[in-house]
Backbone bond lengths (Angstrom), bond angles and torsions (degrees), N, CA, C in turn:
res aa  C-N    CA-C-N  psi(-1)  N-CA   C-N-CA  omega(-1)  CA-C   N-CA-C  phi
1 M - - - 1.441 - - 1.455 110.49 -
2 V 1.331 118.60 144.69 1.430 120.57 178.59 1.517 108.49 -76.77
3 H 1.325 116.67 133.78 1.509 122.33 -179.29 1.498 104.54 -93.92
4 V 1.483 113.52 101.24 1.495 118.58 178.72 1.448 106.69 -88.31
5 L 1.360 110.13 131.16 1.519 121.09 178.23 1.530 111.05 -101.33
6 S 1.241 117.53 -28.34 1.460 120.17 179.07 1.517 111.13 -161.65
7 S 1.319 121.00 168.64 1.471 121.93 178.22 1.467 111.75 -154.20
8 R 1.270 118.47 153.09 1.495 122.29 172.84 1.527 110.24 -150.37
9 I 1.318 113.06 158.94 1.389 119.70 170.31 1.499 110.23 -94.27
10 L 1.276 119.86 136.64 1.504 124.98 -179.86 1.498 109.21 -103.15
11 L 1.294 122.15 127.19 1.411 126.84 168.96 1.550 111.79 -119.86
12 R 1.277 115.15 131.13 1.447 121.62 174.19 1.466 111.68 -105.52
13 P 1.365 121.77 91.62 1.436 120.43 -169.98 1.494 112.09 -76.12
14 T 1.318 116.05 163.23 1.496 117.02 173.27 1.519 115.83 -84.84
15 D 1.365 113.45 -13.55 1.446 119.79 174.34 1.623 106.76 -140.83
16 P 1.367 116.32 87.74 1.430 117.73 -174.64 1.551 116.59 -53.38
17 E 1.294 116.05 -41.60 1.503 116.47 -178.13 1.545 108.66 -64.18
18 R 1.324 119.12 -43.61 1.416 121.66 178.18 1.555 111.57 -57.91
19 S 1.284 114.43 -42.62 1.502 122.63 -178.50 1.503 112.83 -64.59
20 R 1.302 114.29 -41.85 1.421 124.56 178.55 1.599 107.92 -62.81
21 A 1.293 115.08 -48.70 1.532 121.18 175.47 1.409 110.55 -54.84
22 F 1.308 117.73 -44.01 1.470 120.79 -177.68 1.522 114.21 -66.26
23 Y 1.425 115.93 -54.13 1.421 121.53 179.51 1.571 114.37 -66.34
24 G 1.245 113.58 -39.28 1.443 120.08 -170.75 1.563 112.78 -82.50
25 E 1.478 113.07 -47.44 1.457 118.43 -174.39 1.524 109.34 -96.71
26 Q 1.287 118.92 -49.48 1.469 118.27 -172.12 1.506 108.45 -77.05
27 L 1.360 118.80 -52.60 1.506 117.54 -179.24 1.531 110.21 -77.44
28 G 1.361 120.21 -19.51 1.374 121.98 176.92 1.523 117.95 77.91
29 L 1.288 118.28 22.64 1.439 118.67 -177.10 1.584 108.04 -69.99
30 A 1.258 118.92 141.91 1.478 123.89 174.23 1.517 108.80 -78.35
31 V 1.304 115.66 142.46 1.493 125.01 175.63 1.505 111.50 -73.71
32 Y 1.207 119.04 123.97 1.471 125.43 167.66 1.554 113.38 -78.60
33 R 1.390 112.13 -51.23 1.429 119.59 177.00 1.524 110.52 -162.62
34 E 1.289 112.82 165.60 1.493 117.85 175.97 1.602 104.84 -134.84
35 F 1.298 114.25 153.98 1.483 118.90 -179.87 1.531 110.36 -152.12
36 G 1.357 115.10 151.48 1.413 117.28 -177.94 1.464 112.50 81.86
37 T 1.370 117.49 -178.07 1.402 122.09 -177.95 1.570 109.79 -136.50
38 G 1.257 118.73 167.44 1.473 122.98 170.94 1.494 108.23 81.30
39 A 1.315 114.62 -171.82 1.445 125.36 -169.54 1.574 109.57 -65.14
40 E 1.377 115.95 -32.76 1.414 119.32 -176.08 1.586 116.23 -95.23
41 R 1.379 111.16 12.19 1.505 116.13 178.18 1.555 109.58 -58.12
42 G 1.315 112.73 155.96 1.399 119.54 -178.55 1.550 113.88 -92.68
43 T 1.300 116.63 144.89 1.430 122.63 177.11 1.511 104.83 -132.66
44 V 1.294 121.09 131.28 1.452 126.56 -179.63 1.510 105.06 -115.49
45 Y 1.313 116.84 123.75 1.443 124.94 -178.33 1.538 111.43 -103.96
46 F 1.282 116.16 145.27 1.515 121.46 166.16 1.525 110.46 -60.91
47 L 1.242 120.16 131.42 1.479 122.60 178.36 1.439 111.72 -137.86
48 G 1.428 115.11 66.54 1.482 121.61 -177.56 1.499 106.15 71.51
49 G 1.425 109.81 -117.49 1.502 117.63 -174.35 1.558 111.79 -92.55
50 G 1.386 112.80 10.46 1.460 117.96 177.04 1.499 113.92 -141.64
51 F 1.345 114.43 -157.19 1.466 119.50 179.17 1.490 113.25 -133.78
52 L 1.357 118.31 152.84 1.439 120.29 170.99 1.517 105.58 -118.55
53 E 1.325 117.67 123.73 1.452 120.88 173.16 1.491 111.78 -103.80
54 V 1.340 120.88 126.70 1.345 124.56 177.12 1.589 104.04 -116.41
55 S 1.334 114.20 111.84 1.490 120.16 -173.08 1.429 111.33 -153.22
56 G 1.291 120.71 160.41 1.408 125.83 176.68 1.573 110.94 72.72
57 R 1.190 111.68 -163.91 1.547 119.41 177.19 1.526 109.71 -147.71
58 A 1.367 118.84 134.44 1.390 125.71 175.54 1.510 107.79 -104.05
59 Q 1.344 114.10 153.56 1.450 119.43 174.76 1.509 113.58 -84.00
60 T 1.332 111.67 -23.98 1.512 116.86 179.41 1.507 106.29 -131.04
61 P 1.349 115.65 159.55 1.524 120.34 175.74 1.511 109.16 -61.17
62 P 1.390 115.40 157.41 1.503 118.66 174.31 1.602 109.61 -61.27
63 D 1.331 110.11 156.85 1.433 119.09 174.36 1.534 110.36 -56.02
64 P 1.425 114.84 134.39 1.423 115.89 -177.84 1.449 116.81 -59.93
65 A 1.415 116.98 -15.31 1.408 121.91 176.43 1.572 113.39 -67.29
66 V 1.306 116.35 -22.38 1.455 121.77 177.54 1.573 108.79 -74.71
67 R 1.335 114.94 126.38 1.525 119.49 -176.45 1.542 100.55 -142.17
68 L 1.292 113.13 154.49 1.466 122.38 171.61 1.523 107.60 -115.44
69 W 1.422 112.42 142.12 1.438 122.05 178.27 1.474 106.05 -118.49
70 V 1.332 121.82 121.30 1.446 126.87 -174.41 1.432 106.69 -132.66
71 Q 1.474 113.28 119.27 1.416 119.03 178.39 1.457 111.21 -88.26
72 V 1.311 120.07 133.66 1.460 124.05 -178.10 1.569 108.17 -124.28
73 A 1.320 116.61 158.67 1.441 117.21 178.81 1.485 114.59 -75.00
74 D 1.310 121.59 -28.93 1.383 124.00 -178.20 1.507 112.22 -145.83
75 V 1.310 119.09 96.51 1.471 122.76 -170.40 1.584 111.60 -66.15
76 S 1.350 114.64 -29.83 1.492 117.41 179.40 1.593 109.31 -68.37
77 A 1.289 114.04 -42.36 1.514 118.84 175.61 1.521 111.65 -62.54
78 A 1.326 116.56 -44.81 1.522 121.46 173.29 1.476 111.77 -54.53
79 H 1.406 112.09 -45.87 1.523 115.91 -179.79 1.503 114.28 -58.16
80 E 1.344 116.24 -43.39 1.515 120.02 179.70 1.502 110.48 -71.03
81 E 1.332 117.64 -38.58 1.473 119.00 -176.99 1.630 108.36 -70.86
82 L 1.229 116.15 -44.24 1.413 113.55 -179.10 1.566 114.70 -67.41
83 R 1.368 115.43 -36.42 1.495 119.50 177.57 1.573 107.37 -59.08
84 A 1.447 111.62 -43.75 1.517 115.69 -175.74 1.524 108.15 -63.72
85 K 1.362 120.21 -24.85 1.455 122.27 -178.47 1.466 110.71 -93.26
86 G 1.406 121.26 9.29 1.452 125.01 174.89 1.507 116.54 82.13
87 V 1.422 112.90 12.66 1.459 115.91 179.43 1.564 110.18 -78.23
88 E 1.270 117.91 127.51 1.455 120.86 -179.19 1.503 110.66 -73.25
89 V 1.329 116.78 124.34 1.557 124.27 -177.75 1.532 102.11 -89.11
90 V 1.223 117.36 116.24 1.575 122.93 175.18 1.468 106.74 -73.34
91 R 1.356 120.51 -40.94 1.426 121.78 173.78 1.565 109.82 -148.67
92 P 1.312 113.74 129.31 1.524 117.71 -177.18 1.596 111.51 -68.99
93 P 1.200 117.59 164.19 1.466 122.38 177.52 1.575 114.24 -48.79
94 V 1.230 113.24 130.20 1.555 120.79 -179.19 1.565 106.47 -142.90
95 E 1.361 113.78 133.10 1.491 116.01 175.57 1.619 106.14 -78.49
96 E 1.276 111.60 117.22 1.480 118.98 179.88 1.556 110.73 -74.85
97 P 1.359 113.23 158.42 1.514 115.53 176.24 1.527 118.39 -61.07
98 W 1.416 109.45 -14.55 1.486 112.45 179.76 1.552 108.96 -97.44
99 G 1.403 116.02 12.57 1.445 119.53 171.90 1.448 122.05 92.04
100 L 1.416 116.21 -8.40 1.443 121.34 178.86 1.567 107.91 -89.90
101 V 1.368 115.05 152.06 1.443 118.46 175.52 1.531 101.17 -102.14
102 E 1.314 117.70 124.50 1.397 123.50 -173.74 1.615 110.62 -127.43
103 M 1.299 113.27 144.91 1.430 118.90 -178.53 1.634 99.97 -139.71
104 W 1.331 117.03 145.81 1.439 123.37 -179.14 1.486 114.02 -119.27
105 I 1.303 119.84 133.64 1.433 128.90 170.89 1.472 108.93 -128.34
106 A 1.299 119.90 179.39 1.479 123.70 174.49 1.546 107.76 -141.22
107 D 1.277 112.07 148.40 1.447 113.98 174.14 1.563 110.43 -79.76
108 P 1.370 120.19 -177.73 1.397 122.16 -176.98 1.466 114.74 -62.46
109 D 1.289 120.48 -24.63 1.450 123.03 175.41 1.484 114.46 -92.86
110 G 1.294 118.06 2.14 1.485 122.17 174.08 1.571 111.20 96.18
111 T 1.303 117.60 3.73 1.433 119.13 175.73 1.522 112.34 -61.30
112 P 1.312 119.80 116.06 1.484 123.23 -178.67 1.507 110.34 -67.65
113 I 1.312 113.71 137.96 1.386 123.03 -177.05 1.597 108.24 -130.81
114 A 1.309 118.01 117.82 1.522 123.07 175.53 1.448 106.20 -95.53
115 L 1.314 114.19 124.33 1.510 124.08 165.62 1.479 105.06 -98.40
116 V 1.398 114.15 120.78 1.465 119.98 -169.74 1.574 106.85 -123.24
117 E 1.274 114.87 135.33 1.504 121.50 171.73 1.568 105.95 -111.37
118 V 1.340 114.28 128.25 1.397 120.25 178.52 1.503 108.39 -101.60
119 P 1.434 116.78 108.14 1.448 119.29 -174.26 1.627 110.42 -59.72
120 A 1.247 114.04 153.83 1.457 121.90 -178.71 1.572 113.86 -55.17
121 D 1.309 115.85 -31.52 1.492 116.71 -179.69 1.531 112.96 -100.97
122 H 1.296 113.90 12.63 1.469 116.25 175.10 1.599 115.68 -77.86
123 P 1.259 118.11 137.99 1.498 119.75 -178.53 1.522 117.84 -47.54
124 L 1.340 115.23 -29.06 1.434 117.87 173.33 1.492 114.40 -59.03
125 R 1.326 115.48 -30.16 1.434 120.74 177.66 1.498 117.70 -101.38
126 Y 1.340 115.35 -31.90 1.416 117.31 -175.28 1.586 108.61 -143.62
127 R 1.320 114.62 130.10 1.438 121.33 -179.99 1.440 109.94 -123.75
128 P 1.267 118.58 101.77 1.576 124.85 -174.75 1.574 103.46 -54.86
129 G 1.398 108.25 141.04 1.483 118.73 177.71 1.444 115.04 84.83
130 L 1.292 120.32 -1.43 1.458 125.17 177.13 1.548 111.04 -105.19
């Protein structure tokens, strides 16, 4: 078995400065580290139990199959905060049939991002009998 020590998602944005402004300022992700210089320098953000690296430059947006899933403590509060920062909400918070509360936004290149709240009584948090 591969012994994994760390992991991160790599995004190659079409406009690195715009993406850094989105992830760092609008979404409010904390910076883990930065490397390189200039417009295409890399920035690695904390992303819960992993990392998100925004570095380099792509000629075209990422494949629409690429999506980010981000768990937050309070999706309604995130909704209000992000709207106040000018983030376009693709879909406001909705309780899904599977019990999670989900809201969707997109980064500047259109990468879909689900912000998800796991209610206290949801099986992902609590499993009776265990």
